[in-house]
N, C-alpha and C positions, 0 to 999 in steps of 0.2 A: 360173576361172569369173568372168564379168562380166555384170552386168545393166545395160543402158542406162537412163539416167534420163529419156530422151525429150526432153531439152532441145536436142539436136543431130540434124540429119538425116544427117550423115556423120561418120565417126571414122577417124583414121589410127592404125593399130596398128603398133608397131615391136618387133622381137625382136632382142636383143643377145646374142651367144655369146662367152664368154671361157674360154680354156684356161689355168688357173692355173699349169701347169707350164711351158708354152712362152711364156706371156704373149701369145699371138696371140689376136685377136678378130675377129668378123665380125657384120654386122647386115643385116636385111632389113625393108622397110616394106610395108604394104598398106593401101589405102583401103577402109573398110567403109561400105556404105550401110545406114542404119537405117530399116527399112521399117515398124516398129510404134512410132511416136512417142507413147508414153503417159507422162504426167507428173502429179504432184500439185501443185496450185497453190492458194495462198490466194486466197479470193474475198471482197471485191475485192482486187486485187494489192497495193494500198497499205495494207491493213489490218494493224495491228500486234497480234500476239497479246498479250492482257492477262489476268491472273489473274482467275478467277471471272466472265469474260465469254464470251459465245458466239463460237465461231470456226468459220467455214464453210470446208471444204476441197473443191476441185473436182478430179475425175479427168479430166485434160485429154488429148485425143487417143485416147480409147478407141475401138477399131475397131468397125465395124458387124458384123452377123451374118456367118456363113460364106459360102463361095462358092456356096451353093445359091440365093442370090438375096435380094432385098430383103424377100421375104415371111418370111424367117427372123427370129426374134427376135435382139436384140442379145446379145452375149456378156455373161454376168453379171459385175458388178464386185465383186471381193472386196477388202476393205480389210485392211491389216496395220499393226500398230503394234509397232515393235521386233521384227519377225519373227513376231509373234503375230497370228493371225487375229482380227478384231474382229466382234462380232455387233451389228447395228443395233438401236437402242432404239425401241419403239413410242411414238408420239405420244400425249399425254394428251388425253382428251376432256373438254371443259369446256362447260357450258351454264348458263343462268339460268332458274329456274322462277319464276312469279309472273304477275300479271295484266298484260295489255297496255294496259289503260286503268284509270285510277284517278280518284277524285273528291275535291274539296277537303273537308277536315275528316274524312275517313275513313281509318283506319289500314290500310295494305297491307303485305304481307310478301313478300320475295324471297329465294330460296335459290340459292347457287352449287353446282352439282352437278359433281363431278369423278370421273374414273376412277382417279385416284391416291388413296392412303389419306391422309386428312387428318391432319396433324401427325405423319405417319410418312414418307411419300414426298414430301409437298409441304405447303406452307402456302398460305393463301388471303388475298388482300387486295383491297379494293375501290378503284377509282379513278374519278374523274369528270373526264373529259378535255374535256368541253364545258360545264363549269360545275357549281358545287355545287348540290345539290337545294334548292329553295325550299319551305319548309313550316314547320309548327309543331312537328314532332317528327321526329328522325332517330336511329336506333340501329344501330350496326355491331357485330356479335358473330361473329367468325370468318367462317363462310360464310353468316350470316344478316344481312339488311338489312330494317329496318322504317322506314316513312316515312309521314307524314301530310302530303300536299301542301296548299298554300293558294292556288296561282295557277292558275285554270282556263284552258283554251285554250292550254296550253304542252306542250312535249315535254321529256323528261329521259332522258339516256343513263346507264346503269350498266354499268361494266366490271369483271368479276371475273377476277383473275389468279391462276393456280395455278403455283407455282414452287418449285424447289429450287436455291438459289443455289450451294450447294457442288458440285452435279453439273452446274450450268450448264444446267438444263432449266427450261422454262416453257411455259405455254399459257394462253390467255385467251378470254373470250367477252363480247360486248356486247349489251345489250338496250335497246331504245328503248321508253319508256312515254309514253302520251298522258294528260294531265290534262284530264278533261272536266268539265262542269258550269258553274254560273254563280256569280258572286259574290252573297252574301246582300245583300238590300236592307234596310238597317236601318230605313227609313221605313215598311216594310210588315210587319205581323205577322198570324199566324193566331190566330183566337179561336174556341174551341169554344162551342157553344150551352149546354153543361153540362159541368162538369169538377170533381169526378169525376162519372161517369155510372153509371147503374144498368143491370145486365144486362137486355136486352130493350128498352131505350129507343132512340130515334132521336137522333142527334147530327149537327149541321151545323157544319162548320169553314169559317168565312168569313174573307175578307181584310179587314183594317182598315188604312187606309181602303179602302172598296170601290172597285173599278176594273174596267174592261173588259179581259178576257183573251181573245184570239182563239184561243189554243192553249196547251197545257201538259200537265202530268201530275201525278198525286198518287201518293205512295209512303209506305209505313210500314216503318220499320226496313230500308230499302234494297230492299224488294220492291214492285214497281209494283202499284197498285190499278187505275188507269185512265189513259187518255190521251184528249185531245180536240183536234180541229182544226175550227174553225168550229162547225157544228151537229152534227158527227159525233163520237161518243165510243165508245171501246172499253174494256170492263171485263174485267180479267183473271180467270181461273177462280176464284181464292180468294175473290173478292168478287162473283161473279155473282149478281144478284138482290138485292144488299144495298147497292150503292154507285151513286150517280148524281152527276153534276156539272152545275152551272148553267153552260152554255156561254157565258153573257154575263159572269158575275162570277167564275167559277172556284170557287164555293163547293161543297164536297164534303159530301154527306149520306150517313150510314151508318145503316141500319135494323137493328133486332134485334141490337144490339151484344152481344158476349160479353166475358168476361175476357180472352180471347186478343186482342181488339182494342186492348188497352192498348199504347201505344208512342209513338214519335216520328213524327209525320206531317209530310211535306214536300211543298210545291207548287213546281213549276218552270214557267217560261214563257219563251219566246224572243220573244214579241211581246205586251207589252213584256218585256224581259229582267229576270227577277227570280227569287229563290229565298227562301222563308220556311218556317218550320215551328213546330210546337208539340207538346207532350206531352199525351196523353190517357190518363186512368186510368179503368178500368171495374171496378166491384165488384158482387158478387152480394149481394142482400139477405139478412140473417140471419133464419132462421126456426127455430122449435121447438128452443129451447135446453133440453137435457136434462142432468140431473145424476144420476149413479149412484154408489153407495158399495158397496165390496166387502163391508163389514160395517156393521151399525148397532147392535150390542150388544157392548160392549167392556169390558175390565177396565183400570182405571187403572194406569198405569206398566208394563203388560206387553203390551198390545195395540197394534196399529198399524192405521191406516185409510187407504184410498186412494180418493179421489173423482175421477171422470172426467167432464169436461164436453164435450158434443158438440152439434152443430147438424145440422139436416136440410139446410140450405143456407147459403151464405155464403162469402166469400173474404177473404183478407188479415185474418185474425181476431186480435184482442187479447183477452186474458182477464184478468178481475179477480175475485178471490176474496173473499167476505164471510163472516165469522162473526158472526151477528146483524147489527149495523150497522157493524161494524169491519172494515177491510180486513185480509186475511191476507197476510203477507209471509214470505219465506223466512228460515230460521234453521237452527241445528244440528239442530233437531228437526222442522222443517217444510221439506219439499222441494216445489218447484214445477217440474215437468218437462214434456216432450212439447210444447214450444212454449207452456208455461204452461197447458195444458189438463188437467193432472193434478196434484192436490194430495195429498201423502202426509204424514201426521202420525205420527211414530214415538213410541211409548210415551205414549199419550194421557193427558191429565189431565182432571179433572172440569170444567175450564173449556173443554174442546173439544166440548161437547155441541151447539153450534150455536144456532139453525138455520144451516146452510151454504147459500150460494147462489153461483152463478158468473154473472158478467155478461160478455157477449161484445159486442165493439164493432168496427166497421170504419167507414171514412169516410162511409158512406151509411146506416147503420142500427145498431141495438143490440138486445139482448134479455137477459132475466134468467130464470134457471131457477126452477122451483118449489123451495121450501125442502126440505132433507133434515135431519131431526133425528136425532141420534145419542144413544144411551143409554150413559152411562159408569157402570159399577158401581164404587163406591169406598166406603171407610170400613168400619165406623164409626171416626171419630177426632175430635179437638178436642172432647172431652166436657166438659160443665160441670154442676155440681150446686149448687143454692142452696136455702136454707131460708127460707121466707117472703120470698123475693126479696132476701135478704141473705147475707153471708158469716158471720153470727153463728151459733154452734153451741151456745150456752147459753140455756136457757129455763126458765121456772118451771113447777111442777106445775100442771096444769089448762089449760095453753096449747093452742091449736089450731095445728098445724104443717102447712104445705104444702111438700113437697119437690118441686122441679122439676128434671128431668134432660133434657139435650139432647145430641145428637151429630150430627155431619155425616156423612151416609151416603146412598148411592144404590144401590138403592132405600132407602126409609126404614127405619131400623134397628128391630128389635123390642127393646123395653125391658122388662126384668124387674127387680123390686126384691128386695133381700135384706136381712135384719137379723141381725147377729151371725153371718154366714156361712151362714145358712139362707134359702132362697128363700121369698118371700112369695107369696100368691095375688093379686098385683097386677102388672099390666102397663101399659105406657103411660108417658107423660112425667111424670105426677103421682102422688104418694103423699101421702095426707092422713091425718094423725094428730089425732084429736079428744080434747081434755081429757087430755093426756098425763100419765103418772105417772113416778115415779123408775125404775120397772122398765123403762121404754122408753128409758132412756139406753143408748148403745152405738153401734156402727158400722152405718151404713146404706150400702148399695151399690146402684148402678144398673148393671145388666149389659146391654150393647148387643151385638146380633148381626145380621149381614147374611147372609142365606141365599144371596146371589149370590156374594159374595166369600169366604164361609166365614171371615170374620174376627170375633172376639169381643173386646170390650174392656169395662173396668169403671172406675168411679170411686167412691170411698168418702169419707164424711165421718163424723166422730164427734160425736154430739149428747149434751149433758149436760142432764138434767132435774133441777132443784133445787126444794126446798120454798120456799114464800113465807113471809115473816116471821109472818104471821097463824096459821100452823099450828104454831108452836113458838117457843121462846125462843132457838133457834139464830140467828135473823135478827131484826134490829130496825132501827128507823129510823136512818138515818145522820145523825150529828151532824157537820156539815161541819167544825167546829172541834175535833172530838174527837181525831183522830190525824192527824199530818202525812203519813202514808202513804196516806190515803184520797184519792180523786179528788173534786174539786169539780164537781158535775154539777147541772144543772137542765134541765128539759124545756120546750121551746116546743111547745104543743099546740093543738088546736082548741078546747080548753076556754076559757071566758071568762077574761079577764085577772085577774078578781077571785078566781077559784077557787084554793084552796090544794091543793098536791099533795105527796104523800109519795114519796120515792125510797128504795128498799131495796137492800141488798147481799146477795148470796148467802152471803158470808162477811165477818165483821167482828169483830175485826181480822184482818189477814192478813200473811203474810211477804212480803218483797221477792221478786219472781219468780213469785209465785202468780197464779192466774187468779181473776177475780171477775166476777160478773154483776150489773149494776145495772139495776133495772126499776121501773116504776110500776104500781100496780094500776088506774090510770085507763085508759080506752080512748083511746089517742092515735092519731089518723088522719093527722096532719100535724104537722111540727115539726122539731126538731133537737136533738142532744146537743151541749153546749158545755162546754169546760174552759178556765178563765182567759180568758173572752171570745173564745175561738177555737172555731170550729165543728169538730166531729169527724165527725158524720154527719148527713145529712138524712133525715127520715121523709116519704115521699111516698105518696099514696093510690094504690090500684090493684093489680091482679094481674099477675104477669109475663106477657108476650106470648109466644104460641107458635103455630106452624104458620100463617104468613101465606101466603095464596094470592091469586092474581089471575086473574080470568076476563074474557073479552071476548065481547060479543054476536056478533061476527064478526071474523075476522082478514083476510079477503080482501075488499077494499072498492073501489068505483069512485069515482074523483075527482068531486066536486061532487054526486054522487047519494046516497051512503050516509052514515050517521051511526055513529060508533064509540062504544060504551058499555063502559067497563071498570069492574069492581067489585072492590074489595079487601075481604077478610074475614080473620078470625083465629079459631082454635079456642078460645083462651083469652086473656083480657086485658080490662081495663076502663080507663075514662078515656083513650080513644085519640085520638091526633093523627095525621094523614095528610099525607105529602109525596109528590107524584107526580114521577117522573123519566122523562125520555126520553133514553136514553143516559146521559150525565153531566150533562145540563141539567135544571133544575127546570121543571115545567109549572105555569103559573099561570093562573087564570081570566082570560078576556078575550073578544075577539070570536070567537064560535063555540065557545068552550071554557067548559064549565060544571062546577062542583064542587057536589055535593049529598050528602045523607045524612051530614052532618057531615064531608064531605071524603072519604067512602069510595067515592064514585062519580064517575068522570070521564067527561064526555060531550063529544064533538067533533062538531058539526053540519056537514054538507057537507064532508067531509074533502078535503084537497088532497094533492098529491104530496109536499109537505114534511112531512106528518104521518106518513109511513112511518118505521118504526124500532122499537126495542125499548123497552117501557115496564115500569116497576117501581113498586111503592108501598112507601114506608118508613113503618112504624107505630111509634110510641113513646108512653109514658105516664109517664115519670119513673122507673119501676122498671126497665124494660128497653126495648129496641127491636129490631125485626127487619125484614127486607126480603124482598119476595116474589121468586120466580123470574120471569124476564122473559117477557113476551108480545109477539110481533112482529106488527105490523100491515103488511100488504102493500097498497099503493095502486096500482091499475091506472089508467093515464091515457094520453092521446094517441091517435093521433099529433097533434102540434102543432108550431108553429115550423118548418114545412117550408121548406127552401131548395133 
């Protein structure tokens, strides 16, 4: 069997016969005409097959269709490799998606789309056969291309090649992109008539310096607002009725602007050729700042509070939280969330009572909420007990004693007195004992209770009542030089310097480590006890101060119109001195500020915005001192300094 290769039109075939036994042979020849000259040829003929490169094979001399005529289709060509039938491969489809036109300074994206599976059947590469893209940004990532052009009025070709080098397969696509637009004119800029602008206002964007523009267009964020040529202008639907252009100068006027009108505005003109732009910000005025608390009556250390600040209108809001006049900032216990519009305080303390306010600010307005006061129930704790304003607990028979009890508590604690473990029919901070006797020596207790916290506490002191020397021979005048164990004491008093005084001891002599009470039978209202020329304790006139309160004639005042009057008072105390505080600063008399009633009244005539804050009065008398709870003054003012 023989298959002609199609290279020859005729072939001579010869048959030779040999008889091995006789050695005789014979031959015959025949000329064969080859009428179906089909051959496989390399195209082009001089191409040399090379590894990993494409090779084209041509089926040369394939006969036309059968004898039925030229209208019959050609005989199909079947390819074989090493006797095995080959199946032809489908060509890959490659295309490039993306805009046909781009603009300077604007990022555009292109994608190479292939019918082959990326990174499995094929890989993709980009090539630029007519020059590298000119621009400010270019990114190639597999089948993605991102480009920001910079040269208007030009064209750029992108070619995407999908290939499988091992299989010798590839396909490609090319896309031509036009760069439109104009070069920015640095000598011309756009100036808004106001920026930022308020919702509802009218804004004009003008060119500086002013020039005559015969035609052009305005756009915001890439969307056209209007175009004009000569005296004719066309406004696009999104700005119908709100946008007009001065056809002489190209100035754009927007009426009833909204927050959505914020953006980058650009003007383009071909006569003269220019492009310029500017950003415009539009904000809504803040109104009706409201502060709400989920709870206003809380328990110290166990309750949490959440305060929410809201407005009826306003955009691009910033929030500032105030506790009295101090700014509230975040901490482990204080959380500010929801864009700073919510303040949460975990495990409140007595110092979280407020008043709280939230202040809301944006570039065109601001507003402050009405105050919210919070009641924190706490205590009683930090109890104190004094006798006659001192820590002394030994007194002579016939003395008058005033016991003063105090406790920090909210609400105010109920105070009950007890003697020797038995409750007395006396409540309140004071227990007065007149002309005491020895039988009244013993333990005195102050019991404090808070009906809100259900906490009870007490404090106890032991008082000793001793007879004076005049009542018996057990006490006698102290001879300073008698015993070395006795204290050398003399009294500075309000008595005349020429007056003689006797000092007595409750026990004399006494052993080391014992207690002794030294006293004088004279009425001493001021002076000091001295030992070896060293002062031990001073004696000051007055009664211990208790229950300092502060009231204001009004707390909501109008700037320049109203006068603030604050009055400080005490439940008990004499020989009082007053110091007024605003925040941590002392308030002194001066222009518009008056102190009267011995300093107990503070008057501020024609208040200003700078008088807003928390005020306290500090009262002292040399025996004790106390400070009032704060009173916050709100000063309403403005609008002013409008820009």
